[in-house]
DRENKOLTI-733337 format. One record per atom (N, C-alpha, C): residue in one letter; z, x, y. Coordinates in steps of 0.1 Angstrom, whole numbers, padded with zeros to 4 digits, always signed. Example, Ala and Ser with C-alpha at 12.3 -4.5 7.8 and 13.67 -1.06 7.14 Angstrom:
A+0078+0132-0057
A+0078+0123-0045
A+0078+0132-0033
S+0071+0128-0022
S+0071+0137-0011
S+0079+0129+0000
//
This chain:
M+1528+0402+0289
M+1524+0393+0300
M+1534+0381+0301
H+1534+0376+0313
H+1542+0364+0316
H+1532+0352+0317
Y+1536+0341+0311
Y+1527+0329+0310
Y+1534+0317+0317
T+1525+0309+0323
T+1529+0297+0330
T+1533+0286+0320
P+1540+0276+0325
P+1542+0265+0316
P+1530+0258+0310
E+1519+0258+0319
E+1507+0252+0314
E+1500+0261+0303
Q+1501+0274+0304
Q+1496+0283+0294
Q+1504+0282+0281
E+1517+0280+0282
E+1525+0279+0270
E+1522+0265+0263
A+1519+0255+0271
A+1515+0242+0266
A+1501+0244+0258
L+1492+0252+0264
L+1480+0254+0257
L+1482+0262+0244
R+1492+0271+0244
R+1495+0278+0232
R+1500+0269+0221
A+1508+0260+0225
A+1513+0250+0215
A+1502+0241+0210
E+1493+0238+0219
E+1481+0229+0214
E+1473+0237+0204
V+1470+0250+0207
V+1462+0258+0198
V+1469+0259+0185
R+1482+0262+0184
R+1489+0263+0172
R+1488+0250+0164
A+1490+0239+0170
A+1489+0226+0163
A+1475+0224+0158
W+1465+0227+0166
W+1451+0226+0161
W+1448+0234+0149
L+1453+0247+0149
L+1451+0255+0138
L+1458+0250+0125
D+1470+0245+0127
D+1477+0239+0115
D+1468+0228+0109
A+1462+0220+0118
A+1454+0208+0113
A+1440+0212+0108
N+1435+0224+0112
N+1421+0227+0108
N+1420+0239+0098
L+1430+0245+0095
L+1430+0255+0084
L+1436+0249+0071
P+1428+0248+0061
P+1433+0241+0049
P+1445+0248+0042
P+1453+0241+0035
P+1465+0248+0029
P+1460+0259+0019
G+1466+0270+0020
G+1463+0282+0012
G+1452+0290+0016
F+1445+0286+0027
F+1433+0294+0032
F+1437+0308+0035
E+1448+0310+0042
E+1452+0324+0046
E+1456+0333+0035
E+1459+0327+0023
E+1463+0335+0012
E+1451+0338+0002
T+1440+0331+0004
T+1429+0333-0005
T+1416+0338+0001
V+1414+0337+0014
V+1402+0341+0020
V+1401+0357+0020
P+1390+0363+0017
P+1388+0377+0017
P+1389+0383+0031
W+1394+0395+0032
W+1394+0402+0045
W+1380+0406+0049
D+1372+0410+0039
D+1359+0414+0042
D+1350+0402+0042
G+1343+0399+0053
G+1335+0387+0054
G+1323+0388+0044
D+1319+0400+0040
D+1308+0401+0030
D+1313+0397+0017
D+1326+0395+0014
D+1330+0390+0002
D+1332+0374+0002
Y+1328+0368+0013
Y+1329+0354+0013
Y+1319+0348+0003
T+1323+0337-0004
T+1314+0329-0011
T+1306+0321-0001
L+1295+0315-0006
L+1287+0307+0003
L+1295+0295+0008
E+1304+0290-0001
E+1313+0279+0003
E+1322+0283+0015
M+1328+0295+0014
M+1336+0300+0024
M+1329+0303+0037
Y+1316+0308+0036
Y+1308+0310+0048
Y+1305+0297+0055
E+1302+0287+0047
E+1299+0274+0053
E+1311+0268+0060
F+1323+0270+0054
F+1335+0266+0060
F+1337+0274+0073
A+1335+0287+0073
A+1337+0295+0085
A+1328+0290+0096
K+1316+0286+0093
K+1307+0281+0103
K+1311+0268+0109
A+1316+0259+0100
A+1321+0246+0105
A+1334+0248+0114
F+1343+0257+0109
F+1354+0260+0117
F+1350+0265+0131
R+1340+0274+0132
R+1335+0279+0144
R+1330+0268+0153
R+1322+0259+0147
R+1317+0248+0155
R+1328+0239+0161
N+1338+0237+0153
N+1350+0228+0157
N+1357+0235+0169
L+1358+0249+0168
L+1365+0256+0178
L+1356+0256+0191
G+1343+0256+0189
G+1334+0255+0201
G+1335+0242+0208
E+1336+0231+0200
E+1337+0218+0206
E+1350+0216+0215
K+1360+0224+0211
K+1372+0224+0219
K+1370+0232+0232
G+1360+0240+0233
G+1358+0249+0244
G+1366+0262+0242
W+1371+0264+0230
W+1379+0276+0228
W+1372+0288+0222
L+1360+0286+0217
L+1353+0297+0211
L+1348+0307+0222
A+1344+0301+0233
A+1340+0309+0245
A+1347+0304+0257
A+1360+0305+0257
A+1369+0298+0266
A+1366+0302+0281
S+1363+0314+0283
S+1361+0319+0297
S+1346+0319+0302
W+1337+0314+0293
W+1323+0313+0297
W+1321+0300+0305
P+1310+0299+0313
P+1308+0287+0322
P+1306+0274+0314
K+1312+0264+0319
K+1310+0251+0312
K+1296+0246+0311
E+1288+0249+0322
E+1275+0244+0322
E+1266+0249+0311
Y+1271+0260+0305
Y+1263+0266+0293
Y+1270+0264+0280
G+1281+0256+0280
G+1287+0253+0267
G+1300+0260+0265
G+1305+0268+0275
G+1318+0275+0274
G+1329+0266+0278
G+1341+0272+0278
G+1353+0264+0282
G+1356+0263+0297
G+1350+0273+0305
G+1352+0273+0319
G+1367+0275+0322
M+1374+0282+0314
M+1388+0285+0315
M+1391+0298+0322
A+1404+0300+0326
A+1408+0312+0332
A+1410+0323+0322
S+1410+0336+0326
S+1411+0347+0317
S+1424+0346+0310
A+1435+0342+0316
A+1448+0342+0309
A+1448+0331+0298
D+1440+0320+0301
D+1439+0310+0290
D+1432+0316+0278
Q+1421+0323+0281
Q+1414+0330+0270
Q+1423+0339+0262
I+1432+0346+0269
I+1441+0355+0262
I+1450+0347+0253
V+1456+0336+0258
V+1465+0328+0250
V+1458+0323+0237
I+1446+0318+0239
I+1438+0313+0227
I+1436+0324+0217
D+1432+0336+0222
D+1429+0347+0213
D+1441+0353+0206
E+1452+0352+0213
E+1465+0357+0207
E+1469+0348+0196
E+1467+0335+0197
E+1471+0325+0187
E+1461+0326+0175
L+1448+0329+0178
L+1439+0331+0167
L+1442+0343+0159
A+1447+0354+0166
A+1450+0367+0160
A+1462+0366+0151
K+1471+0357+0154
K+1483+0355+0146
K+1480+0349+0132
R+1469+0342+0131
R+1465+0335+0119
R+1453+0343+0113
I+1451+0341+0100
I+1439+0346+0093
I+1428+0335+0094
V+1419+0337+0103
V+1409+0327+0106
V+1395+0333+0101
P+1385+0325+0099
P+1372+0330+0095
P+1367+0340+0105
N+1361+0351+0101
N+1357+0362+0109
N+1342+0361+0114
T+1337+0349+0116
T+1324+0348+0122
T+1325+0343+0137
L+1336+0345+0143
L+1339+0338+0156
L+1330+0342+0167
D+1326+0355+0169
D+1320+0359+0181
D+1305+0362+0179
L+1299+0360+0167
L+1285+0363+0165
L+1276+0355+0174
G+1269+0362+0182
G+1260+0356+0192
G+1265+0357+0206
I+1279+0354+0207
I+1285+0355+0221
I+1285+0369+0226
V+1288+0378+0217
V+1288+0393+0221
V+1274+0398+0222
W+1265+0393+0214
W+1251+0400+0213
W+1242+0394+0223
L+1237+0382+0221
L+1227+0376+0229
L+1231+0370+0242
A+1242+0363+0243
A+1247+0356+0255
A+1247+0364+0267
P+1253+0377+0267
P+1253+0384+0280
P+1239+0387+0285
A+1229+0390+0276
A+1215+0393+0280
A+1209+0381+0286
L+1212+0369+0280
L+1206+0357+0286
L+1212+0354+0300
M+1224+0356+0301
M+1231+0353+0314
M+1225+0361+0325
V+1220+0373+0322
V+1215+0382+0333
V+1200+0380+0334
W+1193+0380+0322
W+1178+0380+0322
W+1171+0368+0318
G+1178+0358+0312
G+1171+0346+0307
G+1167+0337+0318
T+1156+0330+0316
T+1152+0319+0325
T+1162+0308+0324
E+1162+0299+0333
E+1172+0287+0332
E+1168+0279+0320
E+1156+0278+0316
E+1152+0270+0304
E+1157+0277+0292
Q+1157+0290+0291
Q+1162+0297+0280
Q+1177+0296+0279
K+1184+0297+0290
K+1199+0295+0290
K+1202+0281+0285
Q+1196+0271+0290
Q+1199+0257+0285
Q+1195+0256+0271
R+1185+0263+0266
R+1180+0261+0252
R+1190+0268+0242
W+1195+0280+0246
W+1202+0288+0236
W+1217+0290+0238
M+1221+0290+0251
M+1235+0293+0254
M+1244+0283+0248
P+1242+0270+0250
P+1252+0260+0244
P+1253+0261+0228
L+1241+0265+0222
L+1241+0266+0207
L+1251+0277+0203
M+1251+0288+0211
M+1260+0299+0207
M+1274+0297+0212
L+1276+0292+0224
L+1290+0291+0229
L+1297+0280+0223
K+1290+0270+0217
K+1297+0259+0210
K+1297+0262+0195
G+1292+0274+0191
G+1294+0278+0177
G+1284+0272+0167
E+1273+0266+0173
E+1263+0260+0164
E+1253+0270+0158
K+1252+0281+0164
K+1242+0291+0159
K+1249+0305+0159
I+1246+0312+0148
I+1250+0326+0146
I+1238+0335+0148
V+1240+0345+0157
V+1229+0354+0161
V+1232+0368+0155
W+1221+0374+0150
W+1222+0388+0147
W+1214+0396+0157
Q+1220+0407+0161
Q+1213+0416+0170
Q+1206+0427+0161
A+1193+0427+0162
A+1185+0436+0153
A+1178+0446+0162
F+1185+0457+0164
F+1179+0468+0172
F+1175+0480+0164
T+1185+0485+0155
T+1183+0497+0148
T+1171+0497+0138
E+1164+0508+0138
E+1152+0509+0129
E+1154+0522+0121
P+1146+0524+0110
P+1148+0536+0102
P+1147+0549+0110
E+1139+0549+0121
E+1137+0561+0129
E+1143+0559+0143
A+1150+0549+0146
A+1156+0547+0159
A+1170+0540+0158
G+1180+0548+0160
G+1194+0543+0160
G+1200+0546+0174
S+1207+0557+0175
S+1213+0560+0188
S+1202+0563+0199
D+1191+0568+0195
D+1180+0570+0204
D+1171+0557+0204
L+1176+0547+0210
L+1170+0534+0209
L+1156+0533+0215
A+1153+0542+0225
A+1140+0542+0231
A+1129+0546+0222
S+1132+0551+0210
S+1122+0555+0200
S+1118+0544+0191
L+1120+0532+0195
L+1116+0521+0186
L+1101+0522+0182
Q+1098+0517+0170
Q+1085+0517+0165
Q+1079+0503+0163
M+1088+0493+0162
M+1083+0479+0159
M+1074+0475+0171
R+1062+0469+0168
R+1052+0465+0178
R+1051+0450+0179
A+1048+0446+0191
A+1045+0432+0194
A+1032+0432+0201
V+1022+0424+0196
V+1009+0424+0202
V+1006+0410+0207
E+1001+0409+0219
E+0999+0396+0225
E+0987+0389+0218
D+0989+0376+0215
D+0978+0368+0209
D+0979+0354+0213
G+0972+0350+0224
G+0972+0337+0229
G+0986+0333+0234
D+0992+0323+0229
D+1005+0318+0233
D+1017+0325+0225
H+1013+0335+0217
H+1023+0341+0209
H+1023+0356+0210
W+1034+0362+0205
W+1034+0376+0202
W+1035+0378+0187
V+1027+0388+0182
V+1027+0390+0168
V+1035+0403+0165
L+1046+0402+0157
L+1055+0413+0155
L+1053+0419+0141
N+1053+0433+0141
N+1052+0440+0129
N+1062+0452+0130
G+1070+0453+0120
G+1080+0464+0120
G+1092+0461+0111
N+1102+0470+0111
N+1113+0469+0102
N+1126+0473+0110
K+1136+0464+0108
K+1149+0467+0114
K+1159+0469+0102
I+1169+0478+0104
I+1177+0482+0093
I+1192+0482+0097
F+1201+0481+0087
F+1215+0481+0089
F+1219+0470+0098
I+1215+0458+0095
I+1217+0446+0103
I+1225+0436+0096
G+1235+0429+0103
G+1242+0418+0099
G+1250+0420+0086
S+1248+0410+0077
S+1256+0410+0064
S+1247+0404+0054
K+1253+0399+0043
K+1245+0393+0032
K+1243+0378+0035
H+1250+0373+0045
H+1248+0359+0049
H+1239+0358+0061
Y+1229+0351+0061
Y+1218+0352+0071
Y+1221+0343+0083
P+1215+0347+0095
P+1218+0341+0107
P+1209+0329+0110
D+1212+0323+0122
D+1204+0312+0127
D+1193+0317+0137
L+1196+0328+0144
L+1187+0334+0154
L+1187+0349+0153
I+1177+0355+0156
I+1176+0370+0157
I+1173+0374+0171
Y+1180+0384+0176
Y+1178+0389+0189
Y+1173+0404+0187
T+1160+0407+0191
T+1155+0420+0187
T+1146+0425+0198
L+1142+0438+0197
L+1134+0445+0206
L+1121+0450+0199
A+1110+0450+0207
A+1098+0456+0201
A+1090+0462+0212
V+1081+0471+0209
V+1072+0478+0219
V+1061+0468+0222
T+1059+0464+0234
T+1048+0456+0238
T+1038+0463+0246
D+1041+0475+0252
D+1032+0482+0260
D+1033+0497+0256
P+1026+0500+0245
P+1027+0514+0239
P+1023+0525+0248
E+1014+0522+0258
E+1010+0532+0267
E+1019+0534+0279
A+1028+0525+0281
A+1037+0526+0293
A+1047+0537+0291
A+1054+0540+0302
A+1064+0551+0301
A+1076+0546+0293
R+1083+0556+0287
R+1095+0554+0279
R+1104+0546+0287
H+1111+0536+0281
H+1121+0527+0286
H+1114+0515+0294
Q+1101+0516+0296
Q+1094+0506+0303
Q+1083+0499+0294
N+1084+0502+0281
N+1074+0498+0271
N+1079+0487+0261
I+1092+0483+0263
I+1099+0475+0253
I+1102+0461+0259
S+1101+0451+0251
S+1105+0438+0255
S+1114+0432+0244
A+1122+0422+0249
A+1132+0416+0240
A+1128+0401+0237
F+1131+0398+0224
F+1127+0385+0219
F+1139+0378+0211
V+1138+0364+0211
V+1147+0356+0203
V+1138+0350+0192
I+1142+0352+0179
I+1133+0348+0168
I+1140+0339+0159
D+1134+0328+0154
D+1139+0320+0143
D+1136+0327+0130
P+1147+0330+0123
P+1145+0337+0110
P+1137+0330+0100
A+1134+0317+0102
A+1125+0310+0092
A+1111+0312+0096
T+1108+0320+0106
T+1094+0322+0110
T+1086+0329+0099
P+1074+0324+0095
P+1066+0330+0085
P+1064+0345+0089
G+1065+0354+0079
G+1063+0368+0081
G+1076+0375+0083
V+1088+0368+0084
V+1101+0374+0085
V+1107+0374+0071
S+1111+0385+0066
S+1118+0386+0052
S+1130+0396+0053
W+1137+0396+0042
W+1150+0402+0041
W+1151+0411+0029
S+1160+0421+0030
S+1164+0429+0018
S+1178+0433+0020
H+1187+0430+0010
H+1201+0434+0012
H+1203+0449+0009
L+1212+0454+0017
L+1216+0469+0015
L+1231+0470+0012
D+1234+0476+0000
D+1248+0478-0003
D+1252+0492+0003
L+1264+0492+0009
L+1269+0504+0016
L+1280+0510+0008
A+1282+0523+0009
A+1292+0531+0002
A+1306+0526+0006
M+1308+0522+0018
M+1321+0518+0023
M+1324+0503+0019
G+1315+0497+0011
G+1317+0483+0007
G+1309+0474+0016
G+1309+0461+0011
G+1302+0451+0019
G+1287+0454+0018
G+1280+0451+0029
G+1265+0453+0029
G+1259+0449+0042
K+1247+0454+0044
K+1239+0450+0055
K+1225+0446+0050
S+1216+0443+0059
S+1203+0439+0056
S+1192+0447+0063
S+1181+0448+0056
S+1169+0452+0063
S+1161+0439+0066
I+1155+0439+0078
I+1146+0427+0082
I+1132+0433+0084
F+1123+0426+0078
F+1109+0430+0078
F+1101+0419+0086
F+1092+0424+0095
F+1084+0415+0103
F+1069+0419+0099
E+1062+0409+0094
E+1048+0412+0090
E+1040+0401+0096
D+1033+0404+0107
D+1025+0394+0114
D+1033+0382+0117
A+1045+0384+0121
A+1054+0372+0125
A+1050+0368+0139
R+1047+0355+0140
R+1042+0350+0153
R+1054+0343+0161
V+1056+0349+0173
V+1068+0344+0181
V+1062+0338+0194
P+1066+0326+0197
P+1061+0320+0210
P+1065+0329+0222
K+1056+0329+0232
K+1058+0336+0244
K+1071+0332+0251
A+1074+0319+0249
A+1086+0314+0256
A+1099+0320+0250
N+1098+0328+0239
N+1109+0334+0233
N+1111+0348+0237
M+1103+0353+0247
M+1106+0366+0253
M+1116+0364+0264
I+1127+0372+0263
I+1138+0370+0272
I+1133+0373+0286
G+1135+0364+0295
G+1130+0366+0309
G+1116+0360+0311
G+1111+0353+0300
G+1098+0347+0301
G+1087+0358+0303
E+1076+0355+0308
E+1065+0365+0310
E+1070+0376+0319
G+1079+0373+0328
G+1085+0383+0337
G+1094+0393+0330
G+1097+0390+0317
G+1105+0399+0309
G+1097+0410+0302
R+1084+0409+0303
R+1076+0419+0296
R+1079+0433+0301
G+1082+0443+0292
G+1085+0456+0296
G+1099+0459+0301
K+1107+0448+0301
K+1121+0449+0306
K+1131+0450+0295
G+1127+0451+0282
G+1136+0451+0271
G+1147+0461+0271
W+1144+0473+0276
W+1154+0483+0277
W+1166+0478+0286
R+1162+0473+0298
R+1172+0468+0307
R+1180+0456+0301
V+1172+0447+0294
V+1178+0435+0288
V+1189+0440+0278
A+1185+0450+0270
A+1194+0456+0260
A+1207+0461+0266
Q+1206+0467+0278
Q+1217+0473+0284
Q+1228+0463+0287
S+1223+0451+0290
S+1233+0440+0293
S+1241+0437+0281
T+1235+0438+0270
T+1243+0436+0257
T+1251+0448+0254
L+1245+0460+0254
L+1251+0472+0250
L+1263+0476+0259
E+1263+0472+0271
E+1274+0475+0280
E+1286+0467+0275
I+1284+0455+0270
I+1295+0447+0264
I+1299+0454+0251
E+1290+0457+0242
E+1293+0463+0229
E+1300+0476+0231
H+1296+0484+0241
H+1302+0497+0243
H+1316+0496+0250
G+1322+0484+0250
G+1335+0483+0255
G+1336+0477+0269
G+1325+0474+0275
G+1326+0468+0289
G+1331+0454+0289
G+1331+0447+0278
G+1336+0433+0279
G+1351+0433+0275
G+1356+0444+0270
G+1370+0445+0267
G+1373+0437+0254
R+1384+0440+0248
R+1389+0432+0236
R+1403+0428+0240
I+1405+0415+0241
I+1418+0411+0246
I+1429+0414+0236
V+1427+0410+0224
V+1437+0413+0213
V+1430+0417+0201
E+1437+0423+0192
E+1431+0426+0178
E+1428+0412+0172
R+1416+0412+0165
R+1413+0399+0158
R+1424+0396+0148
E+1430+0406+0142
E+1441+0404+0133
E+1450+0416+0135
P+1463+0413+0139
P+1472+0423+0144
P+1477+0432+0132
L+1469+0442+0128
L+1472+0450+0117
L+1485+0458+0119
V+1487+0464+0130
V+1499+0472+0132
V+1511+0464+0130
E+1512+0453+0136
E+1524+0444+0134
E+1526+0441+0120
R+1516+0437+0113
R+1517+0433+0099
R+1521+0445+0091
F+1516+0457+0094
F+1520+0469+0086
F+1534+0473+0089
I+1539+0471+0101
I+1553+0474+0104
I+1562+0465+0096
D+1559+0452+0095
D+1567+0443+0088
D+1567+0447+0073
Y+1555+0451+0068
Y+1554+0456+0054
Y+1564+0467+0051
C+1564+0477+0061
C+1572+0489+0059
C+1587+0485+0059
K+1591+0474+0065
K+1605+0470+0066
K+1610+0465+0052
T+1601+0461+0044
T+1605+0455+0031
T+1600+0464+0019
A+1589+0471+0020
A+1584+0479+0009
A+1594+0491+0006
V+1598+0492-0006
V+1609+0502-0010
V+1603+0514-0017
R+1608+0526-0012
R+1604+0539-0018
R+1617+0547-0019
H+1620+0553-0031
H+1632+0561-0033
H+1645+0553-0029
G+1644+0540-0033
G+1656+0532-0031
G+1659+0526-0017
Q+1650+0528-0008
Q+1652+0523+0005
Q+1639+0519+0012
P+1639+0509+0021
P+1627+0505+0028
P+1620+0517+0035
L+1607+0516+0034
L+1599+0527+0041
L+1603+0529+0055
A+1606+0519+0062
A+1609+0520+0076
A+1622+0527+0079
K+1630+0529+0069
K+1643+0537+0070
K+1640+0552+0071
D+1629+0556+0066
D+1625+0570+0066
D+1622+0575+0081
P+1629+0585+0086
P+1627+0589+0100
P+1612+0593+0103
A+1606+0599+0093
A+1592+0603+0095
A+1583+0591+0096
V+1586+0581+0088
V+1578+0569+0088
V+1580+0562+0101
R+1593+0561+0106
R+1596+0554+0118
R+1588+0561+0130
Q+1588+0574+0130
Q+1581+0581+0140
Q+1566+0577+0140
K+1560+0577+0129
K+1546+0573+0128
K+1543+0558+0132
L+1552+0549+0128
L+1551+0535+0132
L+1552+0533+0147
G+1561+0541+0153
G+1563+0540+0167
G+1551+0544+0175
E+1545+0555+0170
E+1533+0560+0177
E+1521+0551+0174
M+1520+0545+0162
M+1509+0535+0159
M+1510+0523+0169
Y+1523+0518+0171
Y+1525+0507+0179
Y+1521+0510+0194
A+1526+0522+0199
A+1524+0526+0212
A+1509+0527+0215
R+1502+0533+0206
R+1487+0535+0208
R+1480+0522+0207
S+1484+0513+0199
S+1477+0500+0198
S+1479+0493+0212
Q+1491+0494+0218
Q+1493+0488+0231
Q+1484+0494+0242
V+1482+0507+0241
V+1473+0514+0250
V+1459+0508+0249
G+1454+0506+0237
G+1441+0500+0235
G+1441+0486+0240
R+1451+0479+0238
R+1452+0465+0244
R+1450+0465+0259
L+1458+0474+0266
L+1457+0474+0280
L+1443+0478+0285
I+1437+0488+0279
I+1423+0491+0283
I+1414+0480+0281
G+1415+0473+0270
G+1407+0461+0267
G+1409+0450+0277
V+1421+0447+0280
V+1424+0436+0290
V+1418+0440+0303
R+1420+0452+0307
R+1414+0457+0320
R+1399+0454+0321
N+1392+0458+0310
N+1378+0457+0311
N+1374+0442+0310
F+1381+0434+0302
F+1378+0420+0302
F+1380+0413+0315
D+1391+0417+0322
D+1393+0411+0335
D+1383+0415+0345
M+1379+0428+0345
M+1368+0433+0354
M+1355+0425+0352
R+1352+0422+0339
R+1339+0415+0336
R+1340+0401+0342
L+1352+0394+0340
L+1353+0380+0345
L+1353+0380+0360
R+1357+0391+0367
R+1356+0391+0382
R+1343+0396+0387
G+1333+0398+0378
G+1320+0402+0382
G+1319+0417+0385
E+1328+0425+0381
E+1328+0439+0383
E+1322+0447+0371
R+1313+0456+0373
R+1309+0464+0362
R+1319+0475+0359
P+1322+0477+0346
P+1333+0486+0342
P+1329+0501+0344
G+1316+0504+0345
G+1311+0518+0346
G+1316+0526+0334
F+1322+0537+0336
F+1327+0546+0326
F+1337+0540+0317
R+1344+0529+0322
R+1355+0524+0314
R+1351+0517+0302
G+1338+0512+0301
G+1333+0506+0289
G+1332+0516+0277
P+1324+0526+0279
P+1324+0536+0268
P+1337+0544+0266
Q+1346+0544+0276
Q+1359+0549+0274
Q+1367+0541+0264
F+1366+0528+0265
F+1372+0519+0255
F+1366+0521+0241
A+1353+0521+0241
A+1346+0523+0228
A+1350+0536+0222
L+1351+0547+0229
L+1355+0560+0224
L+1369+0560+0219
W+1378+0553+0226
W+1392+0552+0222
W+1392+0545+0208
N+1385+0534+0207
N+1385+0527+0194
N+1379+0536+0182
K+1369+0543+0185
K+1362+0552+0175
K+1371+0563+0171
L+1380+0568+0180
L+1389+0578+0176
L+1402+0573+0170
H+1406+0561+0175
H+1419+0556+0171
H+1418+0551+0157
N+1408+0544+0153
N+1407+0538+0140
N+1408+0548+0128
P+1400+0559+0129
P+1402+0569+0118
P+1416+0575+0118
W+1421+0577+0130
W+1435+0582+0131
W+1445+0572+0124
M+1443+0559+0126
M+1451+0549+0120
M+1450+0550+0105
V+1438+0552+0100
V+1435+0553+0085
V+1444+0564+0079
K+1444+0575+0086
K+1452+0587+0081
K+1467+0584+0081
Q+1472+0578+0092
Q+1486+0575+0093
Q+1491+0566+0082
I+1483+0556+0080
I+1487+0546+0069
I+1486+0553+0055
M+1476+0561+0053
M+1476+0568+0040
M+1488+0577+0039
D+1491+0584+0049
D+1503+0593+0049
D+1516+0585+0046
I+1517+0573+0051
I+1529+0565+0049
I+1530+0560+0035
T+1519+0554+0030
T+1519+0546+0018
T+1515+0555+0006
G+1507+0565+0008
G+1501+0573-0003
G+1489+0566-0008
P+1484+0570-0019
P+1471+0565-0025
P+1471+0550-0027
V+1482+0543-0027
V+1483+0529-0029
V+1475+0522-0017
A+1473+0529-0006
A+1466+0523+0006
A+1452+0519+0001
A+1446+0526-0008
A+1433+0523-0013
A+1432+0515-0025
A+1443+0509-0029
A+1444+0501-0042
A+1438+0487-0039
T+1430+0483-0049
T+1425+0469-0049
T+1431+0460-0060
D+1438+0466-0069
D+1445+0459-0080
D+1456+0450-0073
P+1456+0437-0076
P+1466+0427-0071
P+1480+0432-0072
D+1483+0439-0083
D+1497+0444-0085
D+1501+0455-0076
F+1492+0462-0069
F+1495+0473-0061
F+1490+0473-0047
R+1480+0465-0044
R+1474+0465-0031
R+1484+0461-0020
V+1482+0466-0008
V+1491+0464+0003
V+1485+0453+0012
L+1494+0444+0016
L+1491+0433+0025
L+1478+0425+0019
R+1479+0422+0006
R+1469+0414+0000
R+1455+0420+0002
G+1454+0434+0002
G+1442+0441+0003
G+1437+0444+0017
R+1445+0439+0027
R+1441+0442+0041
R+1440+0457+0044
I+1450+0465+0038
I+1451+0479+0041
I+1439+0486+0034
E+1436+0482+0022
E+1424+0488+0015
E+1411+0486+0023
F+1410+0474+0028
F+1398+0471+0037
F+1398+0480+0049
H+1409+0481+0055
H+1410+0490+0067
H+1407+0504+0064
Q+1411+0509+0052
Q+1408+0523+0048
Q+1393+0525+0048
R+1385+0515+0044
R+1371+0516+0044
R+1365+0513+0058
E+1370+0503+0064
E+1364+0498+0077
E+1367+0508+0088
G+1379+0514+0088
G+1384+0522+0099
G+1377+0535+0101
I+1371+0540+0090
I+1364+0553+0091
I+1350+0552+0096
V+1345+0540+0098
V+1331+0538+0102
V+1331+0538+0117
T+1324+0549+0123
T+1324+0550+0138
T+1310+0548+0143
H+1300+0545+0134
H+1286+0545+0139
H+1283+0533+0147
P+1287+0521+0144
P+1282+0509+0151
P+1283+0510+0166
G+1272+0508+0173
G+1273+0509+0188
G+1272+0523+0193
G+1270+0533+0184
G+1269+0546+0188
G+1281+0554+0184
T+1279+0567+0180
T+1290+0575+0176
T+1299+0579+0187
P+1311+0586+0184
P+1319+0590+0195
P+1312+0600+0205
E+1303+0608+0199
E+1295+0617+0208
E+1286+0610+0218
I+1280+0599+0213
I+1272+0591+0221
I+1280+0584+0233
Q+1292+0580+0229
Q+1301+0574+0240
Q+1304+0584+0250
K+1307+0596+0246
K+1310+0607+0256
K+1298+0609+0265
V+1286+0609+0260
V+1274+0611+0268
V+1273+0599+0278
I+1275+0587+0273
I+1274+0575+0282
I+1285+0576+0293
M+1297+0580+0290
M+1307+0582+0300
M+1303+0592+0310
A+1298+0603+0305
A+1294+0614+0314
A+1283+0609+0324
Q+1273+0602+0319
Q+1263+0596+0327
Q+1269+0587+0338
A+1278+0578+0333
A+1284+0569+0343
A+1292+0576+0354
L+1297+0587+0350
L+1305+0595+0360
L+1296+0605+0368
G+1283+0605+0365
G+1274+0614+0372
G+1276+0628+0368
L+1281+0631+0356
L+1285+0644+0352
L+1274+0651+0343
S+1264+0643+0339
S+1255+0648+0328
S+1241+0645+0331
R+1235+0651+0342
R+1221+0648+0345
R+1212+0654+0334
A+1215+0665+0328
A+1207+0670+0318
A+1207+0661+0305
S+1219+0656+0302
S+1220+0647+0291
S+1212+0634+0293
A+1212+0630+0306
A+1205+0618+0309
A+1190+0619+0307
R+1185+0632+0308
R+1170+0634+0306
R+1167+0635+0291
T+1177+0639+0283
T+1173+0642+0269
T+1179+0632+0259
A+1188+0624+0263
A+1194+0615+0254
A+1193+0601+0259
T+1191+0591+0251
T+1190+0577+0255
T+1200+0569+0246
P+1213+0570+0249
P+1222+0564+0240
P+1221+0549+0242
G+1226+0542+0232
G+1226+0527+0232
G+1223+0521+0219
G+1221+0529+0209
G+1217+0523+0196
G+1228+0522+0186
G+1226+0527+0175
G+1236+0526+0164
G+1233+0513+0157
E+1243+0509+0148
E+1241+0497+0140
E+1244+0485+0149
H+1235+0475+0149
H+1236+0463+0157
H+1235+0451+0148
S+1244+0442+0148
S+1243+0430+0140
S+1249+0418+0147
//
């Protein structure tokens, strides 16, 4: 991309701000996996996020009246590029991706004023709690119930594979409010304070490392004002969820990698020695690195296209799940290429052997996980529906679930 002098001045401002706000040694000591953060690191990450929000840079392209930066898409790209060049706390978008899109479309003005600034300014971290033990990709099969009781809804049920070991400030969830209504018209969406009596947690350790949580709701009383869309939102939870899932399924685009793994790995291969010469001198390795770089640029272009479409108010249609599918196929492919180049050391955690201070080992675990937001097969069904190619699938499948946090 070509940048204006004003955008380059913004770039210099962001760099200087990062120099001043990241403590010395932070980038050499912070874990790659956010689940490995100590409580002290997590609190620093939240403070960093709030400071970024105060600058208007956490949600640079979102409307100012709701706490965003009100900036142009190119400005957002500049900011995200500079953040990607540094190792910054990885709690940056929690809430903005999940709840904010749903509120912008379905929230009342009171709800927008109440919650949007808290998210866009980084003051609140939100978990999206959709998945249940019996409802993942088939999200319309939710079992959690919400029963009307005076000025409240009383929630009972269980959400699973949510968030991390560090708990949120708000929960965005779905529950069945009209069990006799037709499928897709029986669900409502709620925003819940996790400190609400009757809300409890259980940590889940995962085979790929890190962890998730189960959230239990036992007679948890939620004010009616917390139903997204107000009373007019009753039974509209499926449509509310689609506003979020369209973004999660690639419709919002991803401007840049949060951390430019390919570039870092290429630099590593220029200096790491095998058989007396740098890895990058090996023609087979050079071929793989070239393909890795080219494919990463393809992903960038697809993401920027979707991001720009969203800012212009255009729905991406099939292009959202196309981007999600690309990512779900590209990441496992990347895992294999890196393992082919480095050998088993890619999975090493020992400080004497690990690659890029453990970044590669984390990617070896993280990159093979394709379930969040729906599997590749689910993305293909969503694409087919968007293209009008799968009427039969539309009757039998209700994609949109997977792990949500």
